[in-house]
mmCIF file of the N, C-alpha and C atoms, coordinates in Angstrom:
data_MODEL
# 
_entry.id   MODEL 
# 
loop_
_atom_site.group_PDB 
_atom_site.id 
_atom_site.type_symbol 
_atom_site.label_atom_id 
_atom_site.label_alt_id 
_atom_site.label_comp_id 
_atom_site.label_asym_id 
_atom_site.label_entity_id 
_atom_site.label_seq_id 
_atom_site.pdbx_PDB_ins_code 
_atom_site.Cartn_x 
_atom_site.Cartn_y 
_atom_site.Cartn_z 
_atom_site.occupancy 
_atom_site.B_iso_or_equiv 
_atom_site.pdbx_formal_charge 
_atom_site.auth_seq_id 
_atom_site.auth_comp_id 
_atom_site.auth_asym_id 
_atom_site.auth_atom_id 
_atom_site.pdbx_PDB_model_num 
ATOM 1   N N  . MET A 1 1  ? 89.903 88.197  91.736 1.00 0.00 ? 1  MET A N  1 
ATOM 2   C CA . MET A 1 1  ? 89.868 88.762  90.389 1.00 0.00 ? 1  MET A CA 1 
ATOM 3   C C  . MET A 1 1  ? 90.680 90.061  90.356 1.00 0.00 ? 1  MET A C  1 
ATOM 4   N N  . ALA A 1 2  ? 91.438 90.225  89.306 1.00 0.00 ? 2  ALA A N  1 
ATOM 5   C CA . ALA A 1 2  ? 92.233 91.439  89.135 1.00 0.00 ? 2  ALA A CA 1 
ATOM 6   C C  . ALA A 1 2  ? 91.325 92.612  88.786 1.00 0.00 ? 2  ALA A C  1 
ATOM 7   N N  . LYS A 1 3  ? 91.791 93.803  89.089 1.00 0.00 ? 3  LYS A N  1 
ATOM 8   C CA . LYS A 1 3  ? 91.099 95.025  88.697 1.00 0.00 ? 3  LYS A CA 1 
ATOM 9   C C  . LYS A 1 3  ? 91.831 95.603  87.507 1.00 0.00 ? 3  LYS A C  1 
ATOM 10  N N  . TYR A 1 4  ? 91.145 96.415  86.729 1.00 0.00 ? 4  TYR A N  1 
ATOM 11  C CA . TYR A 1 4  ? 91.715 97.015  85.526 1.00 0.00 ? 4  TYR A CA 1 
ATOM 12  C C  . TYR A 1 4  ? 91.582 98.523  85.633 1.00 0.00 ? 4  TYR A C  1 
ATOM 13  N N  . VAL A 1 5  ? 92.706 99.217  85.412 1.00 0.00 ? 5  VAL A N  1 
ATOM 14  C CA . VAL A 1 5  ? 92.781 100.655 85.654 1.00 0.00 ? 5  VAL A CA 1 
ATOM 15  C C  . VAL A 1 5  ? 93.057 101.399 84.354 1.00 0.00 ? 5  VAL A C  1 
ATOM 16  N N  . CYS A 1 6  ? 92.318 102.488 84.157 1.00 0.00 ? 6  CYS A N  1 
ATOM 17  C CA . CYS A 1 6  ? 92.539 103.353 82.995 1.00 0.00 ? 6  CYS A CA 1 
ATOM 18  C C  . CYS A 1 6  ? 93.867 104.077 83.179 1.00 0.00 ? 6  CYS A C  1 
ATOM 19  N N  . GLU A 1 7  ? 94.761 103.942 82.197 1.00 0.00 ? 7  GLU A N  1 
ATOM 20  C CA . GLU A 1 7  ? 96.065 104.573 82.323 1.00 0.00 ? 7  GLU A CA 1 
ATOM 21  C C  . GLU A 1 7  ? 96.013 106.077 82.110 1.00 0.00 ? 7  GLU A C  1 
ATOM 22  N N  . VAL A 1 8  ? 94.887 106.595 81.636 1.00 0.00 ? 8  VAL A N  1 
ATOM 23  C CA . VAL A 1 8  ? 94.759 108.030 81.405 1.00 0.00 ? 8  VAL A CA 1 
ATOM 24  C C  . VAL A 1 8  ? 94.228 108.751 82.643 1.00 0.00 ? 8  VAL A C  1 
ATOM 25  N N  . CYS A 1 9  ? 93.115 108.258 83.214 1.00 0.00 ? 9  CYS A N  1 
ATOM 26  C CA . CYS A 1 9  ? 92.478 108.989 84.319 1.00 0.00 ? 9  CYS A CA 1 
ATOM 27  C C  . CYS A 1 9  ? 92.474 108.240 85.649 1.00 0.00 ? 9  CYS A C  1 
ATOM 28  N N  . GLY A 1 10 ? 92.816 106.937 85.636 1.00 0.00 ? 10 GLY A N  1 
ATOM 29  C CA . GLY A 1 10 ? 92.875 106.180 86.876 1.00 0.00 ? 10 GLY A CA 1 
ATOM 30  C C  . GLY A 1 10 ? 91.570 105.511 87.287 1.00 0.00 ? 10 GLY A C  1 
ATOM 31  N N  . TRP A 1 11 ? 90.511 105.641 86.480 1.00 0.00 ? 11 TRP A N  1 
ATOM 32  C CA . TRP A 1 11 ? 89.255 104.953 86.804 1.00 0.00 ? 11 TRP A CA 1 
ATOM 33  C C  . TRP A 1 11 ? 89.512 103.453 86.829 1.00 0.00 ? 11 TRP A C  1 
ATOM 34  N N  . GLU A 1 12 ? 88.849 102.751 87.740 1.00 0.00 ? 12 GLU A N  1 
ATOM 35  C CA . GLU A 1 12 ? 89.123 101.335 87.949 1.00 0.00 ? 12 GLU A CA 1 
ATOM 36  C C  . GLU A 1 12 ? 87.883 100.487 87.682 1.00 0.00 ? 12 GLU A C  1 
ATOM 37  N N  . TYR A 1 13 ? 88.064 99.430  86.891 1.00 0.00 ? 13 TYR A N  1 
ATOM 38  C CA . TYR A 1 13 ? 87.000 98.438  86.690 1.00 0.00 ? 13 TYR A CA 1 
ATOM 39  C C  . TYR A 1 13 ? 87.265 97.273  87.623 1.00 0.00 ? 13 TYR A C  1 
ATOM 40  N N  . ASP A 1 14 ? 86.301 96.987  88.472 1.00 0.00 ? 14 ASP A N  1 
ATOM 41  C CA . ASP A 1 14 ? 86.377 95.866  89.399 1.00 0.00 ? 14 ASP A CA 1 
ATOM 42  C C  . ASP A 1 14 ? 85.372 94.816  88.924 1.00 0.00 ? 14 ASP A C  1 
ATOM 43  N N  . PRO A 1 15 ? 85.845 93.664  88.422 1.00 0.00 ? 15 PRO A N  1 
ATOM 44  C CA . PRO A 1 15 ? 84.941 92.638  87.916 1.00 0.00 ? 15 PRO A CA 1 
ATOM 45  C C  . PRO A 1 15 ? 83.894 92.182  88.932 1.00 0.00 ? 15 PRO A C  1 
ATOM 46  N N  . GLN A 1 16 ? 84.233 92.205  90.208 1.00 0.00 ? 16 GLN A N  1 
ATOM 47  C CA . GLN A 1 16 ? 83.261 91.784  91.222 1.00 0.00 ? 16 GLN A CA 1 
ATOM 48  C C  . GLN A 1 16 ? 82.094 92.757  91.308 1.00 0.00 ? 16 GLN A C  1 
ATOM 49  N N  . MET A 1 17 ? 82.326 94.015  91.032 1.00 0.00 ? 17 MET A N  1 
ATOM 50  C CA . MET A 1 17 ? 81.280 95.032  91.083 1.00 0.00 ? 17 MET A CA 1 
ATOM 51  C C  . MET A 1 17 ? 80.566 95.192  89.739 1.00 0.00 ? 17 MET A C  1 
ATOM 52  N N  . GLY A 1 18 ? 81.277 94.912  88.647 1.00 0.00 ? 18 GLY A N  1 
ATOM 53  C CA . GLY A 1 18 ? 80.709 95.142  87.329 1.00 0.00 ? 18 GLY A CA 1 
ATOM 54  C C  . GLY A 1 18 ? 80.523 96.630  87.089 1.00 0.00 ? 18 GLY A C  1 
ATOM 55  N N  . LEU A 1 19 ? 79.635 96.951  86.169 1.00 0.00 ? 19 LEU A N  1 
ATOM 56  C CA . LEU A 1 19 ? 79.295 98.338  85.865 1.00 0.00 ? 19 LEU A CA 1 
ATOM 57  C C  . LEU A 1 19 ? 77.827 98.341  85.444 1.00 0.00 ? 19 LEU A C  1 
ATOM 58  N N  . PRO A 1 20 ? 76.932 98.063  86.415 1.00 0.00 ? 20 PRO A N  1 
ATOM 59  C CA . PRO A 1 20 ? 75.513 97.883  86.103 1.00 0.00 ? 20 PRO A CA 1 
ATOM 60  C C  . PRO A 1 20 ? 74.887 99.034  85.313 1.00 0.00 ? 20 PRO A C  1 
ATOM 61  N N  . GLU A 1 21 ? 75.330 100.260 85.570 1.00 0.00 ? 21 GLU A N  1 
ATOM 62  C CA . GLU A 1 21 ? 74.767 101.405 84.839 1.00 0.00 ? 21 GLU A CA 1 
ATOM 63  C C  . GLU A 1 21 ? 75.104 101.389 83.353 1.00 0.00 ? 21 GLU A C  1 
ATOM 64  N N  . GLU A 1 22 ? 76.092 100.562 82.977 1.00 0.00 ? 22 GLU A N  1 
ATOM 65  C CA . GLU A 1 22 ? 76.459 100.388 81.565 1.00 0.00 ? 22 GLU A CA 1 
ATOM 66  C C  . GLU A 1 22 ? 76.015 99.015  81.048 1.00 0.00 ? 22 GLU A C  1 
ATOM 67  N N  . GLY A 1 23 ? 75.249 98.288  81.857 1.00 0.00 ? 23 GLY A N  1 
ATOM 68  C CA . GLY A 1 23 ? 74.757 96.980  81.438 1.00 0.00 ? 23 GLY A CA 1 
ATOM 69  C C  . GLY A 1 23 ? 75.736 95.838  81.667 1.00 0.00 ? 23 GLY A C  1 
ATOM 70  N N  . ILE A 1 24 ? 76.772 96.074  82.466 1.00 0.00 ? 24 ILE A N  1 
ATOM 71  C CA . ILE A 1 24 ? 77.773 95.046  82.752 1.00 0.00 ? 24 ILE A CA 1 
ATOM 72  C C  . ILE A 1 24 ? 77.521 94.527  84.165 1.00 0.00 ? 24 ILE A C  1 
ATOM 73  N N  . GLU A 1 25 ? 77.061 93.298  84.247 1.00 0.00 ? 25 GLU A N  1 
ATOM 74  C CA . GLU A 1 25 ? 76.664 92.697  85.521 1.00 0.00 ? 25 GLU A CA 1 
ATOM 75  C C  . GLU A 1 25 ? 77.855 92.407  86.427 1.00 0.00 ? 25 GLU A C  1 
ATOM 76  N N  . PRO A 1 26 ? 77.661 92.442  87.754 1.00 0.00 ? 26 PRO A N  1 
ATOM 77  C CA . PRO A 1 26 ? 78.722 92.036  88.680 1.00 0.00 ? 26 PRO A CA 1 
ATOM 78  C C  . PRO A 1 26 ? 79.195 90.618  88.349 1.00 0.00 ? 26 PRO A C  1 
ATOM 79  N N  . GLY A 1 27 ? 80.501 90.419  88.467 1.00 0.00 ? 27 GLY A N  1 
ATOM 80  C CA . GLY A 1 27 ? 81.082 89.114  88.162 1.00 0.00 ? 27 GLY A CA 1 
ATOM 81  C C  . GLY A 1 27 ? 81.527 88.971  86.711 1.00 0.00 ? 27 GLY A C  1 
ATOM 82  N N  . THR A 1 28 ? 81.380 90.031  85.913 1.00 0.00 ? 28 THR A N  1 
ATOM 83  C CA . THR A 1 28 ? 81.769 89.972  84.499 1.00 0.00 ? 28 THR A CA 1 
ATOM 84  C C  . THR A 1 28 ? 83.277 90.152  84.363 1.00 0.00 ? 28 THR A C  1 
ATOM 85  N N  . PRO A 1 29 ? 83.984 89.125  83.855 1.00 0.00 ? 29 PRO A N  1 
ATOM 86  C CA . PRO A 1 29 ? 85.436 89.236  83.683 1.00 0.00 ? 29 PRO A CA 1 
ATOM 87  C C  . PRO A 1 29 ? 85.793 90.278  82.614 1.00 0.00 ? 29 PRO A C  1 
ATOM 88  N N  . TRP A 1 30 ? 86.920 90.915  82.795 1.00 0.00 ? 30 TRP A N  1 
ATOM 89  C CA . TRP A 1 30 ? 87.402 91.935  81.848 1.00 0.00 ? 30 TRP A CA 1 
ATOM 90  C C  . TRP A 1 30 ? 87.484 91.382  80.434 1.00 0.00 ? 30 TRP A C  1 
ATOM 91  N N  . GLU A 1 31 ? 87.899 90.136  80.304 1.00 0.00 ? 31 GLU A N  1 
ATOM 92  C CA . GLU A 1 31 ? 88.079 89.525  78.990 1.00 0.00 ? 31 GLU A CA 1 
ATOM 93  C C  . GLU A 1 31 ? 86.781 89.476  78.184 1.00 0.00 ? 31 GLU A C  1 
ATOM 94  N N  . THR A 1 32 ? 85.637 89.486  78.857 1.00 0.00 ? 32 THR A N  1 
ATOM 95  C CA . THR A 1 32 ? 84.360 89.401  78.140 1.00 0.00 ? 32 THR A CA 1 
ATOM 96  C C  . THR A 1 32 ? 83.711 90.774  77.916 1.00 0.00 ? 32 THR A C  1 
ATOM 97  N N  . ILE A 1 33 ? 84.356 91.835  78.405 1.00 0.00 ? 33 ILE A N  1 
ATOM 98  C CA . ILE A 1 33 ? 83.855 93.188  78.154 1.00 0.00 ? 33 ILE A CA 1 
ATOM 99  C C  . ILE A 1 33 ? 84.037 93.460  76.657 1.00 0.00 ? 33 ILE A C  1 
ATOM 100 N N  . PRO A 1 34 ? 83.041 94.037  75.993 1.00 0.00 ? 34 PRO A N  1 
ATOM 101 C CA . PRO A 1 34 ? 83.162 94.300  74.547 1.00 0.00 ? 34 PRO A CA 1 
ATOM 102 C C  . PRO A 1 34 ? 84.388 95.149  74.209 1.00 0.00 ? 34 PRO A C  1 
ATOM 103 N N  . GLU A 1 35 ? 84.969 94.900  73.050 1.00 0.00 ? 35 GLU A N  1 
ATOM 104 C CA . GLU A 1 35 ? 86.164 95.624  72.608 1.00 0.00 ? 35 GLU A CA 1 
ATOM 105 C C  . GLU A 1 35 ? 85.897 97.113  72.398 1.00 0.00 ? 35 GLU A C  1 
ATOM 106 N N  . ASP A 1 36 ? 84.638 97.495  72.190 1.00 0.00 ? 36 ASP A N  1 
ATOM 107 C CA . ASP A 1 36 ? 84.323 98.915  71.985 1.00 0.00 ? 36 ASP A CA 1 
ATOM 108 C C  . ASP A 1 36 ? 84.021 99.645  73.299 1.00 0.00 ? 36 ASP A C  1 
ATOM 109 N N  . PHE A 1 37 ? 84.312 99.001  74.439 1.00 0.00 ? 37 PHE A N  1 
ATOM 110 C CA . PHE A 1 37 ? 84.126 99.610  75.751 1.00 0.00 ? 37 PHE A CA 1 
ATOM 111 C C  . PHE A 1 37 ? 84.939 100.896 75.850 1.00 0.00 ? 37 PHE A C  1 
ATOM 112 N N  . LYS A 1 38 ? 84.344 101.914 76.440 1.00 0.00 ? 38 LYS A N  1 
ATOM 113 C CA . LYS A 1 38 ? 85.019 103.192 76.676 1.00 0.00 ? 38 LYS A CA 1 
ATOM 114 C C  . LYS A 1 38 ? 85.019 103.492 78.171 1.00 0.00 ? 38 LYS A C  1 
ATOM 115 N N  . CYS A 1 39 ? 86.084 104.082 78.654 1.00 0.00 ? 39 CYS A N  1 
ATOM 116 C CA . CYS A 1 39 ? 86.174 104.491 80.051 1.00 0.00 ? 39 CYS A CA 1 
ATOM 117 C C  . CYS A 1 39 ? 85.026 105.462 80.343 1.00 0.00 ? 39 CYS A C  1 
ATOM 118 N N  . PRO A 1 40 ? 84.256 105.204 81.400 1.00 0.00 ? 40 PRO A N  1 
ATOM 119 C CA . PRO A 1 40 ? 83.122 106.077 81.702 1.00 0.00 ? 40 PRO A CA 1 
ATOM 120 C C  . PRO A 1 40 ? 83.524 107.483 82.154 1.00 0.00 ? 40 PRO A C  1 
ATOM 121 N N  . LEU A 1 41 ? 84.777 107.678 82.534 1.00 0.00 ? 41 LEU A N  1 
ATOM 122 C CA . LEU A 1 41 ? 85.210 109.017 82.956 1.00 0.00 ? 41 LEU A CA 1 
ATOM 123 C C  . LEU A 1 41 ? 85.852 109.827 81.841 1.00 0.00 ? 41 LEU A C  1 
ATOM 124 N N  . CYS A 1 42 ? 86.774 109.203 81.100 1.00 0.00 ? 42 CYS A N  1 
ATOM 125 C CA . CYS A 1 42 ? 87.517 109.989 80.104 1.00 0.00 ? 42 CYS A CA 1 
ATOM 126 C C  . CYS A 1 42 ? 87.300 109.548 78.659 1.00 0.00 ? 42 CYS A C  1 
ATOM 127 N N  . GLY A 1 43 ? 86.653 108.389 78.451 1.00 0.00 ? 43 GLY A N  1 
ATOM 128 C CA . GLY A 1 43 ? 86.286 107.967 77.104 1.00 0.00 ? 43 GLY A CA 1 
ATOM 129 C C  . GLY A 1 43 ? 87.328 107.215 76.299 1.00 0.00 ? 43 GLY A C  1 
ATOM 130 N N  . VAL A 1 44 ? 88.477 106.892 76.889 1.00 0.00 ? 44 VAL A N  1 
ATOM 131 C CA . VAL A 1 44 ? 89.465 106.121 76.124 1.00 0.00 ? 44 VAL A CA 1 
ATOM 132 C C  . VAL A 1 44 ? 89.030 104.667 76.003 1.00 0.00 ? 44 VAL A C  1 
ATOM 133 N N  . GLY A 1 45 ? 89.626 103.959 75.066 1.00 0.00 ? 45 GLY A N  1 
ATOM 134 C CA . GLY A 1 45 ? 89.242 102.591 74.786 1.00 0.00 ? 45 GLY A CA 1 
ATOM 135 C C  . GLY A 1 45 ? 89.803 101.562 75.753 1.00 0.00 ? 45 GLY A C  1 
ATOM 136 N N  . LYS A 1 46 ? 89.257 100.370 75.624 1.00 0.00 ? 46 LYS A N  1 
ATOM 137 C CA . LYS A 1 46 ? 89.641 99.237  76.478 1.00 0.00 ? 46 LYS A CA 1 
ATOM 138 C C  . LYS A 1 46 ? 91.138 98.941  76.414 1.00 0.00 ? 46 LYS A C  1 
ATOM 139 N N  . ASN A 1 47 ? 91.754 99.235  75.284 1.00 0.00 ? 47 ASN A N  1 
ATOM 140 C CA . ASN A 1 47 ? 93.182 98.948  75.116 1.00 0.00 ? 47 ASN A CA 1 
ATOM 141 C C  . ASN A 1 47 ? 94.068 99.868  75.956 1.00 0.00 ? 47 ASN A C  1 
ATOM 142 N N  . GLN A 1 48 ? 93.493 100.860 76.614 1.00 0.00 ? 48 GLN A N  1 
ATOM 143 C CA . GLN A 1 48 ? 94.286 101.770 77.443 1.00 0.00 ? 48 GLN A CA 1 
ATOM 144 C C  . GLN A 1 48 ? 94.093 101.504 78.930 1.00 0.00 ? 48 GLN A C  1 
ATOM 145 N N  . PHE A 1 49 ? 93.744 100.260 79.259 1.00 0.00 ? 49 PHE A N  1 
ATOM 146 C CA . PHE A 1 49 ? 93.622 99.822  80.640 1.00 0.00 ? 49 PHE A CA 1 
ATOM 147 C C  . PHE A 1 49 ? 94.724 98.825  80.935 1.00 0.00 ? 49 PHE A C  1 
ATOM 148 N N  . TYR A 1 50 ? 95.170 98.800  82.170 1.00 0.00 ? 50 TYR A N  1 
ATOM 149 C CA . TYR A 1 50 ? 96.164 97.812  82.579 1.00 0.00 ? 50 TYR A CA 1 
ATOM 150 C C  . TYR A 1 50 ? 95.642 97.037  83.784 1.00 0.00 ? 50 TYR A C  1 
ATOM 151 N N  . GLU A 1 51 ? 96.138 95.835  83.917 1.00 0.00 ? 51 GLU A N  1 
ATOM 152 C CA . GLU A 1 51 ? 95.727 94.959  85.022 1.00 0.00 ? 51 GLU A CA 1 
ATOM 153 C C  . GLU A 1 51 ? 96.473 95.370  86.289 1.00 0.00 ? 51 GLU A C  1 
ATOM 154 N N  . GLU A 1 52 ? 95.726 95.468  87.369 1.00 0.00 ? 52 GLU A N  1 
ATOM 155 C CA . GLU A 1 52 ? 96.336 95.840  88.646 1.00 0.00 ? 52 GLU A CA 1 
ATOM 156 C C  . GLU A 1 52 ? 96.434 94.641  89.558 1.00 0.00 ? 52 GLU A C  1 
# 
């Protein structure tokens, strides 16, 4: 699975790890993350992430 990186601060979403503290279970693909998702470090939107 690809990882997705915030182009502003470099925070990385790894689908295998998920983001349990935000209610996103491990194994959750990026495509199913809600469109209103915000970077947990800098707060930018999902549209400011790129696939790594």
